[in-house]
C-alpha positions in Angstrom: -4.7 6.0 -1.8 -3.0 3.1 -0.2 -1.6 3.3 3.3 1.8 1.5 3.6 1.7 -1.2 6.3 4.2 -1.1 9.2 6.3 -4.1 10.2 7.1 -3.6 13.9 9.8 -6.3 14.0 13.3 -4.8 14.3 15.3 -5.1 11.1 19.1 -4.9 10.4 20.6 -4.4 7.0 24.1 -5.9 6.7 26.4 -5.2 3.7 30.0 -5.9 4.6 33.2 -6.5 2.6 35.1 -7.8 5.6 33.2 -10.7 7.2 35.4 -10.7 10.4 33.2 -11.1 13.5 30.1 -11.1 11.4 28.9 -14.4 12.9 29.1 -12.9 16.4 27.0 -9.9 15.4 24.5 -12.0 13.5 24.1 -14.4 16.4 23.3 -11.6 18.9 20.9 -9.8 16.5 19.2 -13.2 15.9 18.8 -13.7 19.7 17.0 -10.3 19.9 14.7 -11.4 17.0 16.1 -9.0 14.4 15.2 -9.7 10.8 18.5 -9.9 8.9 18.5 -8.3 5.5 21.5 -8.8 3.2 22.6 -9.4 -0.4 25.4 -10.9 -2.3 28.4 -12.2 -0.4 27.0 -11.1 3.0 23.8 -13.1 2.5 25.7 -16.1 1.3 27.9 -16.0 4.4 25.0 -15.7 6.8 23.2 -18.7 5.1 26.4 -20.7 5.3 26.4 -20.1 9.0 22.7 -21.1 9.3 21.2 -17.7 9.9 17.8 -16.8 8.3 18.3 -14.0 5.8 15.9 -11.8 3.8 17.5 -10.9 0.5 17.5 -7.2 -0.5 15.8 -8.1 -3.7 12.9 -9.6 -1.7 12.5 -6.3 0.2 12.7 -4.2 -3.0 10.8 -6.5 -5.3 13.5 -5.8 -7.8 16.6 -8.0 -8.7 20.2 -6.8 -8.5 21.4 -5.5 -11.8 24.6 -4.8 -13.7 26.5 -7.5 -11.8 25.5 -6.2 -8.4 26.3 -2.6 -9.1 22.8 -1.6 -8.2 20.9 -3.4 -5.4 20.3 -1.2 -2.3 19.6 2.1 -4.2 15.8 1.7 -3.8 13.0 3.5 -1.9 12.1 0.3 0.0 15.7 0.4 1.5 16.3 4.1 1.9 12.7 4.8 2.9 13.2 2.2 5.6 16.3 3.9 6.8 15.3 7.6 6.4 11.7 7.2 7.4 10.3 9.0 10.4 9.8 7.7 14.0 8.3 4.3 14.6 5.1 5.8 16.0 4.2 7.5 12.7 6.0 5.2 10.2 3.2 5.3 7.7 2.7 7.1 4.5 0.2 7.4 1.7 1.2 6.5 -1.8 -0.8 6.2 -5.0 -0.5 3.9 -6.8 0.5 1.3 -4.1 4.1 0.3 -4.1 6.2 -2.3 -2.4 5.6 -2.0 1.4 8.2 0.1 3.2 9.0 -0.9 6.8 11.6 0.6 9.2 15.2 -0.5 9.2 16.7 0.0 12.7 20.3 -1.0 12.2 22.7 -0.6 9.3 26.1 -2.3 9.3 28.3 -1.5 6.3 32.0 -1.6 5.6 33.1 -0.2 2.4 34.8 -1.7 -0.7 38.6 -1.9 -0.2 39.5 1.0 -2.5 42.8 1.8 -0.6 43.8 -1.8 -0.8 43.2 -1.9 -4.5 45.5 1.2 -4.9 48.2 -0.4 -2.7 48.4 -3.5 -4.9 48.7 -1.3 -8.1 45.2 -2.0 -9.5 44.6 -0.9 -13.0 41.9 1.7 -13.8 39.0 -0.7 -14.3 39.7 -2.6 -11.1 40.1 0.6 -9.1 36.8 2.0 -10.4 35.0 -1.3 -9.4 36.3 -0.7 -5.9 34.6 2.7 -5.7 31.7 2.0 -3.4 28.5 3.9 -4.2 25.7 2.0 -2.3 27.8 1.6 0.9 28.5 5.3 1.6 24.9 6.1 0.6 23.6 3.6 3.1 25.9 4.9 5.8 25.1 8.5 5.3 21.4 7.9 5.2 21.5 6.0 8.5 23.8 8.5 10.1 21.4 11.4 9.1 18.6 9.5 10.9 20.7 8.6 14.0 17.8 9.4 16.4 16.1 6.3 15.2 18.7 4.2 13.3 22.0 2.8 14.6 24.8 2.8 12.0 28.1 0.8 12.1 30.8 1.7 9.6 33.7 -0.5 10.6 34.6 -3.7 12.4 36.5 -1.5 14.9 33.1 -0.6 16.3 31.7 -4.2 16.6 32.8 -4.8 20.2 31.1 -1.7 21.5 28.0 -2.5 19.4 27.8 -6.0 21.0 28.0 -4.3 24.5 25.3 -1.8 23.6 23.0 -4.5 22.3 23.4 -6.7 25.4 23.2 -3.8 27.8 20.1 -2.2 26.2 18.1 -5.3 25.3 18.8 -4.9 21.6 18.3 -1.2 21.3 21.6 0.8 21.3 21.6 4.1 23.3 21.1 7.5 21.6 24.5 8.6 22.8 26.1 5.6 21.0 24.0 6.2 17.8 25.1 9.8 17.8 28.8 8.9 18.1 28.6 6.3 15.4 26.9 8.8 13.1 29.8 11.2 13.6 32.2 8.4 12.8 30.4 7.7 9.5 30.9 11.2 8.1 34.6 11.1 9.1 35.1 7.7 7.5 33.3 8.5 4.3 35.1 11.9 4.0 38.4 10.0 4.2 37.2 7.4 1.7 36.1 10.1 -0.8 39.5 11.9 -0.3 41.4 8.8 -1.2 39.3 8.4 -4.3 39.7 12.0 -5.3 43.4 11.7 -4.8 43.5 8.6 -7.1 41.7 10.5 -9.8 44.1 13.5 -9.5 47.1 11.2 -9.6 45.8 9.5 -12.7 45.6 12.9 -14.3 49.1 13.7 -13.1 48.2 17.1 -11.7 47.3 18.7 -8.4 43.6 19.1 -7.5 41.9 21.8 -9.7 41.1 23.9 -6.6 44.6 23.6 -5.2 46.9 26.6 -4.7 50.3 25.7 -6.2 53.1 26.8 -3.8 56.6 27.8 -4.8 58.0 24.5 -3.6 57.7 22.1 -0.7 60.0 21.5 2.2 62.9 21.7 -0.3 63.3 23.5 -3.6 63.3 20.3 -5.6 59.8 19.3 -4.3 56.6 20.6 -5.8 53.8 21.4 -3.4 50.2 22.7 -3.3 47.6 23.7 -0.7 44.0 22.8 -0.5 41.5 25.3 1.0 37.7 25.3 1.2 36.0 27.3 -1.4 35.1 30.9 -0.4 33.0 33.6 -1.9 33.8 34.6 -5.4 36.6 37.2 -5.9 37.9 36.8 -2.3 41.5 35.8 -1.4 41.8 32.1 -0.9 43.1 32.3 2.7 39.9 34.2 3.7 38.0 30.9 3.4 39.6 29.7 6.6 39.7 33.0 8.4 43.2 34.2 7.5 44.1 37.5 6.0 47.6 38.5 4.8 48.3 42.2 5.2 51.9 42.3 3.9 55.1 40.4 3.1 56.1 37.7 0.7 54.0 34.8 -0.5 53.6 32.0 2.1 55.7 28.9 1.5 55.0 25.3 2.4 57.2 25.5 5.5 55.7 28.9 6.4 52.2 27.3 6.4 53.3 24.3 8.5 54.9 26.6 11.1 52.0 29.1 11.0 49.5 26.3 11.9 51.8 25.0 14.7 52.1 28.5 16.2 48.3 29.3 16.0 47.4 25.9 17.6 49.6 26.7 20.5 48.3 30.2 21.3 44.7 29.1 20.8 45.2 26.6 23.6 45.3 29.5 26.0 42.6 31.9 27.1 45.2 34.1 28.8 46.9 36.7 26.6 50.1 35.1 25.3 52.8 35.0 22.6 54.5 31.9 21.1 57.7 31.8 19.0 57.9 28.8 16.7 60.8 27.4 14.8 60.5 24.3 12.7 57.1 23.6 14.4 58.7 23.6 17.9 58.1 26.3 20.5 61.4 28.0 21.2 59.7 30.5 23.6 56.4 31.3 25.2 55.1 34.0 27.5 52.0 35.3 29.2 51.0 38.9 29.6 50.2 42.0 27.5 51.5 42.1 23.9 55.0 43.7 24.5 55.5 42.0 27.9 54.6 38.6 26.7 56.8 39.0 23.6 59.8 39.9 25.8 59.1 36.8 28.0 58.7 34.6 24.9 62.2 35.6 23.8 63.8 34.7 27.2 64.8 31.1 26.9 66.0 30.7 23.3 66.3 34.0 21.4 68.9 32.5 19.1 66.4 29.9 17.8 63.8 32.6 17.4 65.9 34.0 14.5 63.8 33.5 11.4 60.9 32.2 13.4 57.1 32.6 13.5 55.6 34.9 16.2 52.0 34.3 17.2 49.7 36.2 19.5 46.2 35.6 20.7 45.7 39.3 21.4 46.1 42.6 19.5 49.7 43.5 18.7 50.7 46.9 20.1 53.1 49.3 18.4 55.5 48.6 21.3 55.5 44.9 20.4 55.8 45.8 16.7 58.9 47.9 17.4 60.6 44.9 19.1 59.6 42.6 16.2 60.8 45.1 13.6 64.3 44.9 14.9 64.5 41.1 14.4 64.8 38.8 11.5 61.5 36.8 11.3 59.3 35.1 8.8 55.7 35.6 10.1 53.8 37.6 12.7 50.2 36.5 13.2 47.5 37.8 15.6 43.8 38.4 15.8 44.4 42.1 15.3 47.1 44.8 15.1 46.9 48.4 16.1 47.1 50.8 13.1 50.5 52.0 14.3 51.7 48.4 14.7 50.6 47.4 11.2 52.3 50.5 9.7 55.5 49.7 11.6 55.6 46.1 10.4 54.6 47.1 6.8 58.1 48.6 6.6 59.5 45.0 6.8 58.8 44.0 3.2 59.7 40.4 3.6 57.8 39.8 6.8 54.4 38.1 6.3 51.8 39.8 8.5 48.5 38.0 9.0 45.4 38.2 11.1 43.2 35.2 12.0 39.6 34.6 13.0 38.4 32.1 15.6 36.9 29.9 12.8 40.3 29.1 11.5 40.4 25.4 12.8 36.7 24.8 12.8 34.9 22.3 10.7 34.4 18.6 10.2 37.9 18.0 8.8 39.6 19.0 12.0 42.5 16.8 13.0 45.7 15.7 11.3 46.0 13.8 8.0 49.3 12.4 6.6 49.7 10.7 3.3 52.6 8.4 2.5 52.1 7.4 -1.1 49.0 5.2 -1.0 48.8 5.1 2.8 46.7 7.8 4.3 46.5 8.3 8.1 44.1 10.5 9.9 43.5 11.2 13.5 41.1 13.5 15.4 42.2 16.8 17.0 43.9 16.6 20.4 41.5 18.9 22.1 41.3 20.2 25.6 43.1 19.7 28.9 40.5 18.0 31.3 43.4 16.3 33.1 44.4 19.6 34.6 41.3 19.4 36.8 41.9 15.8 37.9 45.7 15.4 38.2 47.2 13.2 40.8 50.0 14.4 43.1 52.1 11.3 43.7 55.1 12.9 45.4 55.7 16.1 47.3 53.4 18.9 48.4 50.2 19.9 46.8 51.1 22.7 44.4 50.0 26.2 45.4 48.1 28.5 43.1 51.3 30.0 41.4 52.9 26.6 41.0 49.6 25.2 39.6 49.5 28.0 37.1 53.1 27.4 36.1 52.5 23.6 35.7 49.5 24.2 33.5 51.4 26.6 31.3 54.4 24.3 30.7 52.1 21.4 30.2 50.1 23.1 27.4 53.3 24.3 25.7 54.8 20.9 26.0 51.9 19.5 23.9 53.1 21.4 20.9 56.8 20.3 20.7 58.0 17.2 19.0 58.4 14.3 21.3 60.3 13.5 23.4 59.4 17.0 24.8 60.5 18.8 28.0 59.5 22.3 28.9 60.8 24.2 31.9 59.3 27.5 33.1 57.6 29.6 35.8 54.1 31.1 35.8 55.0 33.7 33.2 57.3 32.2 30.6 59.3 29.2 29.4 62.9 29.1 30.7 64.2 26.1 28.8 62.9 23.7 26.1 64.1 20.4 24.7 62.3 18.6 21.9 62.6 15.8 19.4 65.3 13.6 21.0 65.4 9.8 21.0 66.1 9.9 24.7 63.9 11.8 27.2 66.8 12.5 29.5 68.6 14.1 26.5 65.6 16.5 26.1 65.9 17.3 29.8 69.6 18.1 29.4 68.9 20.3 26.3 66.2 22.3 28.2 68.6 22.9 31.0 71.4 23.9 28.7 69.1 26.4 26.8 68.3 28.1 30.1 72.0 28.1 31.0 73.0 29.8 27.8 70.7 32.7 28.7 71.9 32.7 32.3 68.3 32.1 33.5 67.8 31.0 37.1 66.0 27.6 37.3 65.8 27.5 41.1 62.1 27.0 41.9 61.0 26.4 38.3 58.6 23.7 37.1 58.9 21.3 34.3 56.6 19.3 32.0 57.2 16.1 30.1 54.9 14.9 27.3 55.5 11.3 28.0 56.2 9.2 31.1 59.7 9.0 32.6 61.0 5.5 31.9 63.6 5.8 34.6 64.2 8.2 37.6 67.2 9.8 35.8 65.0 12.5 34.1 63.5 13.6 37.4 66.9 13.5 39.1 68.4 15.7 36.5 65.5 18.2 36.6 65.7 18.4 40.4 69.4 18.9 40.3 68.8 21.9 38.0 66.4 23.5 40.4 62.9 22.2 39.5 60.5 22.1 42.4 57.6 20.5 40.6 57.2 18.2 37.5 54.1 17.3 35.5 53.9 14.2 33.3 51.3 11.7 32.1 52.6 8.7 33.9 52.0 5.2 32.5 55.5 3.6 33.0 56.0 0.3 34.8 58.4 2.3 36.9 56.0 5.1 37.9 56.3 4.0 41.5 60.1 4.1 41.3 60.1 7.5 39.7 57.6 8.8 42.3 59.9 7.4 45.1 62.8 9.3 43.6 60.8 12.5 43.5 59.9 12.1 47.2 63.5 11.4 48.1 64.5 14.6 46.2 61.8 16.7 47.9 60.0 17.7 44.7 56.4 17.6 43.7 55.5 15.1 41.0 52.0 15.4 39.3 50.7 12.6 37.0 47.8 13.4 34.7 46.9 10.1 33.3 46.6 11.6 29.8 49.4 12.5 27.4 49.8 14.9 24.5 52.4 13.2 22.3 53.3 15.0 19.1 55.1 12.4 17.0 
């Protein structure tokens, strides 16, 4: 039995398609006495810039084959990445093989598959741009993040350089942990783009897609992807949704359903939200029938044909109110037996329950595809700014005002920007969304309240973006608002705050925005 020797010198494996800033990275690693391991174009680049490089083939004892298709898929590489802690990085192998030593840092950026798609690459070129070794290296390093640092994109280089300098060449565990999470998000999106290309080549939706009646309009085809669930169970159950009655869900229904659930799940207090075309047209706090009545206060006309979402059990009293209206969907964590029986009489109303796991999982966030362009962003989670807001004008809000400001702030997050929400500590009183001008959204919110003859004296208001001019604050104050919450960030924040002080209203700036584009 031969014990594999351990090389204690730190080693970095570099395999990058984009050579931007690579010289800066290599220079700092070299200064910390890292051994640089690379192959192909990366190795050539480093040598051209006078850095000592160890070829991957020298580490593996095996040449690249099939024109470079196979080079890093070898135990000497993946053993070095996936191996245990440095203190016990030894193993026993019989017969002896090429020595395996730790690899401490892996920097990989993937083949440009999306770029190949964008330029209309044919099948053979597109397939050559499907990276196999790169994602494997990244995932191996990410799995072993407690020992190995992994960098999956040039957007992380600046922070890596800081970590190396600050920690004498050994990035912190917290940094390694975050970079590992980023790997799995990046490779998931990479795989999704490749899967989409294969499906497009076949001219069909994914095999596990649910074909919907149509998309946003009848002439558009549409499908829905859901994770696989247990055999012989309804597809929606895989994400924690159960449909108890009503017609099949349409594309637009699903979009509005998600918007409604995301809003009520931002509250721990019992609440109800009414959604129309993804915008909240009403919101209220309280028990099921009370909160429903409050949610219908500010815009009952827009609630016609809307989606009603609760984060509490729906009572028969609430069901009686709902049954008298035209609506598309009612969704809640539970319904009383009497409420379910009452709503079942509305044949066309889709009645659903949801479980807390609904929006759980690694794919949380928002993905949009525009032909061959795919955008993804992380979930907009939490409201830490409500604990650290800054009162820049007027009196410190009392408990009731603070509760009202927090409520309208959370609701405002869920409307299309530019978004304005007016309300008190119990319900919304006026809403204005999706305008090109923020002051126009203010005027719409005030007009909505006026149509229902709601008194805005002493109300509060939220804006999802900064006020570029004082006119928005002035219009809200004239309507009766006593306090306004906004993220701030305008070059005229001081001018806006001065206007609020002159008007005698409270202005709270959070320093964090929730902009729903």
